[in-house]
C-alpha positions as CSV (number, residue, x, y, z in Angstrom):
1,X,-1.7,8.7,6.2
2,X,-1.3,5.6,4.3
3,X,-3.0,4.7,1.2
4,X,-2.6,0.7,-0.4
5,X,-4.4,-0.2,-2.9
6,X,-5.1,-3.7,-3.1
7,X,-5.4,-5.7,-6.6
8,X,-6.7,-9.6,-6.8
9,X,-5.4,-11.3,-9.6
10,X,-8.4,-10.9,-11.7
11,X,-10.2,-8.8,-9.4
12,X,-11.2,-5.1,-9.1
13,X,-8.6,-3.0,-7.2
14,X,-9.8,-1.4,-3.8
15,X,-8.1,1.3,-2.0
16,X,-7.9,1.8,2.1
17,X,-6.3,4.5,4.1
18,X,-4.3,4.3,7.4
19,X,-3.5,6.7,9.9
20,X,-1.3,4.4,11.7
21,X,2.3,3.1,12.1
22,X,1.2,-0.5,11.7
23,X,-0.7,-2.3,9.1
24,X,-1.2,-6.0,9.8
25,X,-2.3,-8.2,6.6
26,X,-3.8,-11.7,6.6
27,X,-6.4,-14.4,5.9
28,X,-8.9,-13.5,9.7
29,X,-10.5,-10.5,11.0
30,X,-9.1,-8.5,12.9
31,X,-6.3,-7.6,10.8
32,X,-6.4,-4.2,9.1
33,X,-6.0,-5.6,5.8
34,X,-8.2,-9.2,5.6
35,X,-7.2,-11.0,2.3
36,X,-9.7,-13.9,2.7
37,X,-8.0,-16.8,0.7
38,X,-6.6,-20.1,1.8
39,X,-3.1,-19.3,0.5
40,X,-2.5,-16.3,2.9
41,X,-2.0,-16.7,6.5
42,X,-4.0,-15.7,9.3
43,X,-1.3,-13.2,10.4
44,X,0.5,-13.1,7.1
45,X,2.8,-9.9,7.3
46,X,3.0,-6.5,8.9
47,X,3.7,-3.1,7.3
48,X,5.4,-0.5,9.7
49,X,6.2,3.4,9.0
50,X,9.5,3.9,10.9
51,X,11.5,7.0,10.8
52,X,9.5,8.4,7.1
53,X,10.2,4.6,5.9
54,X,7.9,1.7,4.9
55,X,9.3,-1.4,6.2
56,X,7.4,-4.9,5.3
57,X,7.9,-8.0,7.7
58,X,6.8,-11.5,6.6
59,X,5.1,-13.1,10.2
60,X,6.4,-16.5,9.4
61,X,4.1,-17.2,6.6
62,X,3.9,-20.3,5.3
63,X,3.5,-18.9,1.4
64,X,5.6,-15.8,2.1
65,X,5.9,-12.8,0.9
66,X,7.3,-11.2,-2.1
67,X,8.7,-7.6,-3.1
68,X,9.0,-7.1,-6.7
69,X,8.8,-11.0,-7.1
70,X,11.3,-11.8,-4.5
71,X,10.6,-13.4,-1.4
72,X,11.5,-11.6,1.5
73,X,13.1,-13.6,4.5
74,X,13.9,-10.3,6.6
75,X,12.0,-7.2,7.3
76,X,12.7,-4.7,4.3
77,X,12.3,-1.8,2.9
78,X,9.7,-0.8,0.3
79,X,9.5,2.1,-2.0
80,X,6.0,3.5,-3.7
81,X,6.9,2.1,-6.8
82,X,7.7,-1.5,-5.2
83,X,5.4,-4.5,-5.5
84,X,4.3,-6.0,-2.4
85,X,2.9,-9.9,-3.3
86,X,0.8,-12.4,-0.7
87,X,-0.7,-14.7,-2.5
88,X,-3.2,-13.8,-5.3
89,X,-2.9,-10.0,-4.3
90,X,-0.8,-7.3,-4.8
91,X,-0.1,-4.0,-2.7
92,X,1.3,-0.9,-3.6
93,X,1.6,2.1,-1.4
94,X,1.0,5.4,-1.7
95,X,2.0,7.9,1.4
96,X,-0.2,10.7,2.0
97,X,-3.2,8.9,0.7
98,X,-6.1,11.2,0.7
99,X,-6.9,10.6,-3.4
100,X,-9.1,13.2,-3.9
101,X,-7.4,15.6,-2.2
102,X,-3.8,14.8,-4.3
103,X,-6.9,15.5,-7.5
104,X,-7.9,18.3,-6.3
105,X,-4.4,19.7,-5.9
106,X,-3.0,18.6,-9.6
107,X,-6.7,20.1,-11.2
108,X,-5.3,23.5,-9.8
109,X,-1.9,22.7,-11.1
110,X,-3.4,22.5,-14.5
111,X,-5.6,25.6,-14.4
112,X,-4.8,28.1,-16.8
113,X,-3.0,30.9,-15.2
114,X,-3.9,34.8,-16.7
115,X,-1.3,36.3,-18.3
116,X,0.8,39.3,-16.5
117,X,-0.7,42.5,-17.5
118,X,1.2,45.3,-18.5
119,X,1.0,48.6,-17.0
């Protein structure tokens, strides 16, 4: 499962969760992530999950796909700390997704632990 946080310049972030190994990104319906702006190509890029790695592939888009501000010219492995720039949008990956499950797990980690009893 992969959760992607999508930020549009000047807009509210949104999160989408995917349970597949290939996610398409583009301007038109039919893509897994639709970014409806003129500076996004119809089929702009693709994220592939292979051998536990996340790979971003630019699909010969007009304006390019960038990772951490650098244009990619070939498929590139991305980490969760990397930012993917597509037009006016920034994408960040969060493997595992399930935000509420993670929040529950974090809350249980913070729960106070009863002191050990001496007998």
